[in-house]
C-alpha positions in Angstrom: -23.2 -12.6 -107.3 -24.3 -9.1 -106.7 -27.4 -10.3 -104.8 -25.3 -12.5 -102.5 -22.9 -9.7 -101.7 -25.8 -7.3 -100.9 -27.4 -9.8 -98.5 -24.0 -10.2 -96.7 -23.7 -6.5 -96.2 -27.2 -6.2 -94.7 -26.5 -9.0 -92.2 -23.2 -7.4 -91.2 -25.0 -4.1 -90.6 -27.7 -5.8 -88.4 -25.1 -7.7 -86.3 -23.0 -4.5 -85.8 -26.0 -2.5 -84.5 -27.1 -5.3 -82.2 -23.5 -5.5 -80.6 -23.4 -1.7 -80.0 -26.8 -1.7 -78.3 -25.8 -4.4 -75.9 -22.7 -2.5 -74.8 -24.7 0.6 -74.3 -27.2 -1.1 -72.0 -24.3 -2.5 -69.7 -22.7 0.9 -69.3 -26.0 2.5 -68.3 -26.5 -0.3 -65.6 -23.0 0.3 -64.1 -23.6 4.1 -64.0 -26.9 3.9 -62.2 -25.9 1.2 -59.5 -27.1 2.6 -56.0 -24.6 2.9 -53.1 -26.2 2.3 -49.8 -25.0 2.9 -46.2 -23.3 0.0 -44.5 -25.2 -2.6 -42.5 -23.7 -3.6 -39.1 -24.1 -5.7 -36.1 -23.2 -4.6 -32.5 -22.1 -7.5 -30.4 -22.3 -7.7 -26.6 -19.5 -6.3 -24.4 -16.6 -8.6 -24.1 -15.0 -7.2 -20.9 -15.8 -4.6 -18.3 -13.9 -2.6 -15.8 -14.5 0.6 -13.8 -13.2 2.9 -16.5 -12.9 0.5 -19.6 -15.0 -1.7 -21.8 -14.2 -3.8 -24.9 -16.9 -4.2 -27.6 -17.0 -6.0 -30.9 -18.9 -5.0 -34.0 -19.3 -6.5 -37.5 -19.8 -5.1 -40.9 -22.5 -7.3 -42.5 -22.7 -5.3 -45.8 -20.5 -2.5 -46.9 -23.3 -1.0 -49.0 -21.4 -1.4 -52.2 -18.6 0.9 -51.3 -15.4 0.7 -49.4 -15.5 1.3 -45.6 -13.3 4.3 -44.7 -13.9 4.1 -40.9 -15.5 1.8 -38.4 -15.8 1.8 -34.6 -18.2 2.2 -31.7 -20.2 5.3 -30.8 -21.5 5.5 -27.2 -23.3 7.8 -24.8 -25.0 7.8 -21.4 -28.3 8.4 -23.2 -30.0 6.0 -25.6 -29.5 6.1 -29.4 -26.0 7.4 -29.6 -24.7 8.6 -33.0 -21.4 9.3 -34.6 -21.7 12.9 -33.4 -21.6 11.7 -29.8 -18.4 10.1 -28.4 -16.9 7.5 -30.7 -13.9 5.4 -30.8 -12.3 3.8 -33.9 -11.6 0.1 -34.2 -8.2 -1.1 -32.9 -8.5 -4.6 -34.4 -10.1 -5.4 -37.8 -10.6 -8.9 -39.1 -11.1 -10.0 -42.7 -14.5 -11.4 -41.7 -15.7 -7.9 -41.1 -15.5 -8.1 -37.3 -13.7 -5.4 -35.4 -12.8 -4.6 -31.8 -13.0 -1.3 -29.9 -11.4 -0.5 -26.5 -13.3 2.3 -24.8 -11.2 4.2 -22.3 -11.8 6.9 -19.7 -15.3 5.9 -18.9 -17.1 6.8 -15.7 -17.4 4.1 -13.1 -20.8 2.7 -12.1 -22.6 4.3 -15.1 -24.8 2.7 -17.8 -23.7 3.4 -21.4 -25.5 2.8 -24.7 -23.4 1.8 -27.7 -23.7 1.1 -31.4 -21.3 -0.2 -34.0 -20.8 2.2 -36.9 -19.1 2.3 -40.3 -18.6 5.0 -42.9 -18.6 4.7 -46.6 -19.1 7.3 -49.4 -22.9 7.2 -48.8 -22.7 8.0 -45.1 -22.7 6.5 -41.6 -24.4 3.2 -40.9 -25.2 1.9 -37.5 -25.7 -1.5 -35.9 -28.2 -2.4 -33.2 -27.9 -0.7 -29.8 -26.5 -2.5 -26.7 -26.1 -1.3 -23.2 -23.6 -2.0 -20.5 -22.8 -0.7 -17.0 -19.2 0.0 -15.9 -18.1 -1.5 -12.6 -18.0 0.5 -9.4 -14.6 1.9 -8.5 -12.5 -0.6 -6.5 -11.2 1.5 -3.5 -7.8 0.9 -1.9 -7.6 -1.8 0.7 -5.7 -0.8 3.8 -4.7 -2.9 6.7 -3.1 -2.2 10.1 -0.8 -5.0 11.2 -1.6 -7.3 14.1 1.6 -6.5 16.0 1.4 -3.1 17.8 4.0 -1.7 20.2 3.4 0.9 22.9 5.3 3.1 25.3 3.8 5.6 27.7 3.6 8.3 25.0 4.2 6.4 21.8 2.6 3.7 19.7 4.1 2.0 16.7 1.8 0.6 14.0 2.4 -1.1 10.6 0.2 -0.3 7.6 0.0 -2.1 4.3 -2.0 -1.7 1.1 -2.9 -5.2 -0.1 -4.8 -3.8 -3.0 -4.3 -0.3 -4.4 -7.6 -0.4 -6.3 -8.4 1.4 -9.5 -7.1 4.8 -8.7 -3.7 6.3 -7.9 -3.3 7.1 -4.2 -2.6 10.8 -3.7 -2.1 10.7 0.1 -1.8 8.0 2.8 -1.4 8.0 6.5 -3.0 7.2 9.9 -5.7 9.0 11.9 -6.4 8.5 15.6 -8.3 9.7 18.6 -9.7 8.6 21.9 -13.2 8.0 20.4 -14.2 5.5 17.8 -14.0 6.0 14.0 -11.4 8.8 13.8 -11.3 10.7 10.5 -8.9 13.1 8.8 -10.6 15.8 10.8 -9.0 14.3 13.9 -5.3 13.8 14.8 -3.3 12.2 12.1 0.0 11.4 10.5 0.5 11.9 6.8 3.3 10.2 4.9 5.5 12.5 3.0 5.5 10.0 0.1 2.9 7.4 -0.8 4.1 4.0 0.3 2.3 0.6 0.0 3.8 -0.5 3.3 5.1 1.5 6.2 5.7 1.6 9.9 4.6 4.7 11.8 5.4 6.1 15.2 2.5 8.0 16.8 3.9 10.2 19.6 2.7 12.7 22.1 0.1 10.4 23.5 -1.2 10.2 27.1 -0.1 7.2 29.3 -2.6 4.4 30.0 -5.0 5.7 27.4 -7.0 3.7 24.9 -6.7 5.1 21.3 -8.6 4.3 18.1 -6.6 4.1 14.9 -7.5 3.9 11.2 -5.2 4.0 8.2 -6.5 6.2 5.3 -5.9 6.8 1.7 -7.1 9.7 -0.5 -7.8 9.2 -4.2 -9.7 11.3 -6.7 -12.8 9.4 -5.7 -12.5 10.4 -2.0 -11.2 9.0 1.3 -10.9 5.3 2.1 -10.3 4.0 5.7 -9.1 0.7 7.0 -10.9 -1.3 9.7 -10.5 0.3 13.1 -8.0 -1.0 15.7 -7.4 -0.1 19.3 -4.3 0.1 21.3 -3.5 1.5 24.8 -0.4 3.3 25.9 1.4 1.7 28.8 1.6 3.0 32.4 4.5 5.4 32.7 7.5 3.8 34.5 8.9 5.0 37.8 12.5 4.0 37.7 14.6 6.2 40.0 18.2 6.3 41.1 20.6 7.9 43.5 24.3 7.9 44.2 25.4 5.9 47.2 28.0 8.6 47.8 29.1 11.5 45.6 32.3 13.4 44.9 31.5 16.5 42.9 35.2 17.0 42.2 35.5 13.8 40.2 34.2 14.1 36.6 33.1 10.5 36.7 30.1 11.6 38.7 29.0 14.1 36.1 29.3 11.4 33.4 27.3 8.9 35.5 24.7 11.5 36.4 24.1 12.3 32.8 24.0 8.6 31.9 21.5 7.6 34.5 19.3 10.6 33.9 19.0 9.6 30.3 18.7 5.9 31.0 15.9 6.3 33.5 14.1 8.7 31.0 14.0 5.9 28.4 12.9 3.3 31.0 10.2 5.6 32.3 8.8 6.4 28.9 9.1 3.0 27.2 8.6 0.6 30.2 6.2 0.5 33.2 9.0 -0.6 35.6 9.0 0.7 39.1 12.4 0.4 40.8 14.9 2.4 42.8 18.6 1.7 42.4 21.7 2.9 44.2 24.6 3.7 42.0 28.1 3.3 43.6 31.3 4.5 42.0 34.1 2.0 42.8 37.4 2.4 41.0 38.1 -1.3 41.8 35.2 -2.4 39.5 36.6 -3.4 36.1 33.6 -2.1 34.1 30.2 -2.3 35.8 28.0 -4.8 37.6 24.6 -5.0 39.2 22.2 -7.3 41.2 18.5 -7.8 41.6 18.5 -6.0 45.0 19.1 -2.7 43.1 22.9 -2.1 43.6 24.9 -0.9 40.6 28.7 -0.5 40.7 30.6 1.5 38.1 34.4 1.4 37.6 36.8 4.1 36.5 36.7 3.3 32.8 34.9 6.3 31.2 33.9 4.2 28.1 31.4 2.5 30.4 30.1 5.6 32.1 27.5 6.1 29.5 23.7 5.7 28.9 23.9 2.3 27.3 25.8 0.7 30.1 23.5 2.3 32.6 20.5 0.8 30.9 22.3 -2.6 30.7 23.0 -2.6 34.4 19.4 -1.4 35.2 18.1 -4.4 33.3 20.1 -6.7 35.7 18.4 -5.1 38.6 15.0 -6.1 37.3 15.8 -9.7 36.5 18.0 -10.1 33.4 20.5 -12.7 34.4 19.6 -12.3 38.1 16.2 -13.9 38.5 14.9 -17.4 38.2 12.1 -16.3 35.8 14.8 -15.1 33.4 16.6 -18.4 33.4 13.2 -20.2 33.0 12.5 -18.1 29.8 16.0 -17.9 28.4 16.9 -21.3 26.9 19.5 -20.1 24.4 16.7 -18.1 22.9 13.8 -16.2 24.6 10.8 -18.5 25.0 8.3 -15.6 25.5 6.2 -14.3 22.6 5.8 -10.6 23.3 9.5 -9.6 23.5 10.2 -11.4 20.2 7.2 -9.9 18.5 8.4 -6.4 19.6 11.9 -7.1 18.3 10.5 -8.3 14.9 8.3 -5.3 14.5 10.8 -2.7 15.5 13.5 -4.1 13.3 11.3 -4.9 10.3 12.6 -8.5 10.5 9.8 -11.2 10.8 12.5 -13.8 11.7 14.3 -11.8 14.4 14.6 -13.5 17.8 16.2 -12.7 21.1 19.0 -14.9 22.1 21.0 -15.1 25.3 22.8 -17.0 28.1 22.4 -17.0 31.8 23.6 -13.4 32.2 22.9 -11.4 29.0 20.6 -11.2 26.0 21.1 -10.0 22.5 20.5 -8.1 20.2 19.8 -4.7 22.0 21.2 -5.9 25.3 24.0 -3.3 25.0 26.4 -5.8 26.3 29.5 -3.6 26.3 30.7 -0.2 25.4 31.3 -1.3 21.8 27.5 -1.9 21.4 26.6 1.6 22.6 26.4 3.8 19.5 24.4 6.5 21.4 21.4 6.3 19.0 17.9 7.0 20.2 16.5 3.8 18.6 19.1 1.6 20.4 17.9 2.8 23.7 14.2 2.8 22.8 14.3 -0.8 21.4 16.3 -2.0 24.4 13.6 -0.6 26.7 10.7 -1.9 24.6 12.2 -5.4 24.5 12.6 -5.3 28.3 8.9 -4.2 28.6 8.1 -7.2 26.4 10.1 -9.5 28.7 8.0 -8.1 31.6 4.9 -9.0 29.7 6.3 -12.5 29.2 6.8 -12.9 32.9 10.0 -11.2 34.0 9.3 -9.4 37.4 8.2 -5.8 37.2 10.5 -4.7 40.0 
């Protein structure tokens, strides 16, 4: 019995020693396991713009340690490192893939990039890829097809169909009497940057061909539109005189001021040549005129104004008094130029001139109630009449 017990104790001791040795070997294996840097893959660029690029990377092996940071490092020289510019991932997938959006790049430049990841061992890199950002898209500027001219003024419309990649700091028009004007020549700069605007260029010489270009300034420089040309018109020669004059009657002072202003607008915004005789007749209810150049004004002071003078002057050159007017006015004006001028000057692409056998509207100034005394009322009236002349109404 004693022998059996002794044998059992010996076996127990051997089993216990064997068990302890095995555990000791496992602990040593865990302690000496080597941590390595991560292994990555850099994928090709997903999207490119002038200042932006989107890249994907993927962690193939974390090296036996948790990844604390991942992203893309990049440079304009080969073999970029984490010490160069780098951007952390914005999207991370469970598969190990991650996305990086690079911002504020330079346009038209070749970059070199690598995916990177960091664990407790250090920084691991993927393969190097290269990409080139797109050239900057400059603003696109366009001068409208419809242009309106007086003897000293030209109106143009400018639009920006595409602003491009950069903010526009300044916009306007340049012009001159030689081709390809620049900002070193005459120009008009808008106070505020607008994507569409109408501009009046003034102080021009009559019957002169001008070259125009719209321009925009960005941080990348100056961009110009295609060049267009436009000539100012021949200055008008519309004159007037009283048939008789009574300096003691204030009506003559009012009429003199009205016709001096009215003929100024006709001479600067039409090419009409005409002389008219102005007669003061207290028996005339308001005012009337004929194609022969006679204008009668009555005693009502409300009609002894610039607008009425221009209205009656229009009658002396064919409005409601000539066969060509009746041929072109069929409830609405059948000529193209006068309607195009109205549309451009009123910023209404659907505007149209209407009328009857005697008058036209809008801007016909058909009564004292339509005369608000504004400069643009008189200018547009004269320009529309110039358009009617272009459409066929007699010039005198």
